[in-house]
N, C-alpha and C positions, 0 to 999 in steps of 0.2 A: 296606077303603075302597071306597066306592061313588061313582061319578061318572056321572051321567045314566043310571042304571040298569045300568051295566056295572061289573062288579067288576074292579078293578085289582090286580095282584099287590102284596102288602105287602112293603115294604122292598126291593124290587128283586130278590128271590131268584129269581123265575121268569125274569127277564131275564138273569141272570148265567150260567145254564146253557146255553152255546152250543157244546158239544162236537160236536154233530151238524153244525152249520154249518162248524166248522173242518175236519172230515173231508171235507165236500163241497168246500170251498175248496181243500184239498190235492189232492183227486182231480182237480179242474179245472186247477190251476196246475202240478202236477208234470210232466205231459207237455211243457208249454211250456217249463218250466225246463230239463228234460233236453235238449230240442231246442236251446235257446240254448247250453248248455254244450258239447254235442257239436259244434254249429256253430262255436263259438269255436275248439275244438281242431282241427276239420277244416280250417277256412279258414286258421288259422295254420300247419298242416302243409302246405297247398298253397302258401302264400307262401314258406315255408322251402324247399320243394322247388324252386320257381321260382328262388329266389336261387341255390341250388346248381347248377341246370341252367345258369343264366346264367354262373356262374363257370366251369363246365366248357367252355361254348362260347367264352368269352373266352380261356381258356388255350389252347384248341385253335387259335383264330384267331391269337393272338399268336405261337405257335410256328411255324405255317405261314407267316405273313407274314415271318418272319425267314429262312426257307429260300430257296435260290435257285430261280428259275423256269426254269432251263435244261432241266429234264426234263418240262416241262408236257405233252408229248404221249406220255409213257410210259403204260402201261395204268393204273398207280397211281403217281403221282409221289411222291417222298420227302416233300414238304411235306404231301400229303394223308395219307399213312401216318402221319407224325408228328402231325398234327392229330387223327387218329382215336385214336392211342395215348394222347395226352395227355388228350383229353376222356374216353375210356373209363376211363383210370386215375383221373382225378379223380372220376368217378361211383362207381367201386368204393371209393376211399378215403373217400368220404362215406357209404358203406354204402347206396348207391342201387342197386337191382336194375337191371343193364344189360340185362336180358332175354336174356342169352346172346349179347350183341353181340360180345364178345371171342372167343366160341367155344372156350373152354378154352385161350387163348393164341394161337390162329391167327385173325387177323382175316378176316372174310368178304370176298368179292370184291364191291366196290360196283358199282352201276349208274352209268354215265357218260353225261352229256348235255352236250356241249361241254366247258366247264371246270368242271363241277359233278359231284361224286361223292356218291352217296347210299348210306348203310348203313342197313339195316332189319332188325329182329329182333323176334320175338314170343314167344320161348321162355322157359324158366326161370321159369314162374309169373307172367309179366308180365300185368297186367290189360289188357283191351281191345285196342287196336291196337298195343300194344308201344311201341317206340322207333324214331325215325327221326333219323339224324344226317346232315346235309347239309353238304358243304364245297364252297364256290364260290371257286375261286382267281382268277377273273376278274371279280369284282364291281366294277362301275364306278359312280362317283358324282362329283358336282361339289360342291366346297367353296369358297365365295367366288370362284366363277368359274374355279377350277382343277380340271381333270379328273384324278381319281385312281383308281387300280386297287388293290383290296384283297382280302383273304380274308374271306369272310362265312361264318360257321358258325351253323347253326340246329339246334336240338334240339326235337323234338316227342315228348312223353312222355305215355303214358296215365296217367290218375289216377282211382282209384276212390274216390268220395266216400262216407264213412261217414254223412254227413248224410242221405242218401236212406233208409237203413234205419231211422233214428230218426224221420224225417218221417212215416212211416206211423202213428205214435202220435197225431198230430194231424190225420191225413187229408190230408197234403200231400206233394208230391214236388218236390225241387229239381232243376231241369233246367240245372245249371251246365255249364261246359265239361267235356268228357270227356278232353281233352288239355291239357297245359300246353305252350305254345310259347314259345321264347326264342331270341334271336339275338345275335350279337356280330360286330363288324367291326374288323379291324386292317388298316391300309394296308401293302401289300407294300413291303419294304425293298430287295429285289433284283429 
């Protein structure tokens, strides 16, 4: 068939053979698809970890808030020790690497600033800056004009993004947070 001096393929046979274009489309879209899939798993893993860390902080704060405040000026008060043990046990029960925070059963000596005790550990194959568990037994806040004292537990945990290693396929790098931070507050009962 001729049209204005140009020969057109007969019966569309030449237009139907598009295997080469399909290979090119796959080569262009596969890295982006892999990036999306890894991103979905990586971000959902980070959100799950944040929820577990929040639960650990909340349980630690709840236990410490129920303990008496009579030994607040001891080197490590019972409430702080209890909060540490509960939070660390929660991390271990959820199969989260505590970075050697428990030290094989013997808790490390925390650094103290006023009524705040901080435990830090970077061992046992923990990524980046490791874990920091901070317990503040004298956290003050105002609720509806009422001055309240509570226990504030914060956890800062290093997170290694898998998204970065796959991002190289499409020439990009994700600069998300390298730590996941969470906090919980329980008002002191004693």
